[in-house]
C-alpha positions, 0 to 999 in steps of 0.5 A: 648402478644395477636397475630392479625389474618393478616387478620383481621388486612388487613380488618380492614386496608383498612377499615380505607383507604376508609373511609378518604377523598382523597385528590390529589395534585393542580398540579394533574390530571386524563391524562396527555397530551404529554406537560405535561410528565414528562422528564426523562433528560436522556443524550442520547448518542453520534450518531456513526460516519459513515466513508466513504468509500475510492473510488476505482479507476475506470478502464475507468478513467486516471492516473498520474504517476511520473517515475524519473531515479535513474541514466543515463539517467537523466530523471523526466516524467510524463505520464497521460495516463496510466489506473487503468487496464495497468500493470507495462510492460505497463508503463514501454512500455509507457515510453521509448517510450516517452522519445525516447529512446531503451531499453529491458522492461524486463532489466527496473526496477520500484521501489516504497517504495525502492520495485522492482514492478513485471511486472505483477501487475496493476497499480491499485494494487499499485497506491492509491485512488488518482491515482497518484503515483512517480516510482523510475527506474532503469535502465540498463547500456545497450541499445537495447535487452537483451543479454546473461548473460555469461562473455566474454573470453579475453584469454585462457590458458591450466591447467595441467589437460587440460582444457581450463581455462580463463585468464583474465574474462570480464563480459559485461554490462548485467551481472551487470544488471543481479547483480544490480537485484539482490541487488535491491531485498535485498537493497534500491534504495540509497544502490544499487548504492554504493554496486554495485560500490564496486562490480566492483571496487574490480572485476577489481582491481582483474583483 
């Protein structure tokens, strides 16, 4: 079988093509306009939805803060003059002034979602962008300034070793307030009162 040189074949093929008459489709045009260009009809992906960021609470805006007591004195107060830059301690001070009560501010506990909020925290750090919040308030059992957290002794007896030993110990309200503060750090708000009452009953029954 004879073979044909590739260059000879290509020249013959191109010569044959050039001898044929060029024929185009009836819709063919030398240049396409924008309207005549074929559409790819490719689906476009959905545009991403840009979520708006929540606006931060401005320091000069007023907040609506609610205060509801968990034990006497019972109250459900709402204060609208607090600002985001105020501290929790300032909120306590304004609450006491609004109620016309006389309590040691450090003995009052403000709870949010069952947790005690420290006095040094700013309201804008614990309150959402809406500027509205409801605090649960744990009031102490005694009014006025805080008392030393030491038990008062009714009488003493002398042991065999010569030491003075309290015959009967009476815990003051300030001591029970400190015990309540410890319970608040580990229990939910509705559990604190029940636990404190059980401790008080057990203490008094042993004396």
